[in-house]
C-alpha positions in Angstrom: 151.1 106.6 81.7 153.4 105.7 78.8 153.3 108.0 75.8 152.2 106.2 72.5 155.3 107.6 70.7 157.5 105.7 73.2 155.7 102.5 72.5 156.0 103.1 68.8 159.7 103.8 69.1 160.2 100.6 71.1 158.3 98.7 68.4 160.4 100.2 65.6 163.7 99.5 67.3 162.8 95.9 68.0 161.7 95.4 64.4 164.9 96.8 63.0 167.0 94.7 65.5 165.1 91.6 64.6 165.5 92.2 60.9 169.3 92.5 61.2 169.6 89.5 63.5 167.6 87.2 61.1 169.4 88.7 58.0 172.8 87.6 59.3 171.8 83.9 59.8 172.8 81.6 57.0 169.9 80.1 55.1 170.8 76.5 56.1 170.2 77.4 59.7 166.8 79.1 59.4 164.7 75.9 59.9 166.6 74.4 62.8 166.8 77.8 64.5 163.1 78.4 64.0 162.2 75.0 65.5 164.3 75.9 68.5 162.7 79.3 68.9 159.1 78.1 69.1 159.1 78.3 72.9 160.6 81.8 72.8 157.9 82.8 70.2 155.4 82.1 72.9 156.8 85.0 74.8 155.6 87.2 71.9 152.1 86.1 72.5 152.4 87.0 76.2 153.8 90.4 75.2 151.0 91.0 72.8 148.3 90.0 75.3 150.0 92.3 77.9 150.1 95.3 75.5 146.5 94.7 74.4 145.4 94.6 78.0 147.3 97.7 78.8 145.7 99.5 75.8 142.2 98.3 77.0 142.5 99.3 80.6 144.5 102.5 80.0 141.7 103.8 77.9 143.6 104.1 74.6 141.3 104.0 71.6 139.8 101.1 69.7 142.6 101.4 67.2 145.2 100.4 69.9 143.0 97.5 70.9 142.6 96.4 67.3 146.4 96.5 66.6 146.9 94.5 69.9 144.4 91.9 68.8 146.1 91.7 65.4 149.5 91.2 67.2 148.0 88.3 69.2 146.7 86.7 66.1 149.9 87.1 64.1 152.1 85.8 67.0 149.8 82.8 67.4 150.1 82.0 63.6 153.9 82.3 64.0 154.0 79.8 66.8 151.7 77.2 65.1 153.5 77.7 61.8 156.8 77.1 63.5 155.5 73.9 65.1 154.2 72.8 61.7 157.6 73.3 60.0 159.3 71.5 62.9 156.9 68.5 62.6 157.6 68.3 58.8 161.3 68.6 59.4 161.3 65.8 62.0 159.2 63.6 59.6 162.2 63.6 57.2 164.3 61.7 59.8 161.7 59.0 60.6 162.3 55.6 59.1 159.5 54.7 56.7 157.5 51.7 57.8 156.8 49.0 55.2 
């Protein structure tokens, strides 16, 4: 069984690494990169579902399940928000019909 402190350490390391990766991207590239990363963001949902399932079946408390459910919700909002921004960005390049 994986100790909860190891899971917390992995979460913190991934958060810090993600912050520094995004911080070094120029602001002009954020929208195109985000639109290209929507499929990869779906992996975040799969990871959140897996972690929540692990917390449920391993008998960790209701708090672990609640945090896992919150992770699923936030990852889903991230994916749909990314698709929304991509759609708006692509609308800028459509020729207007008269």
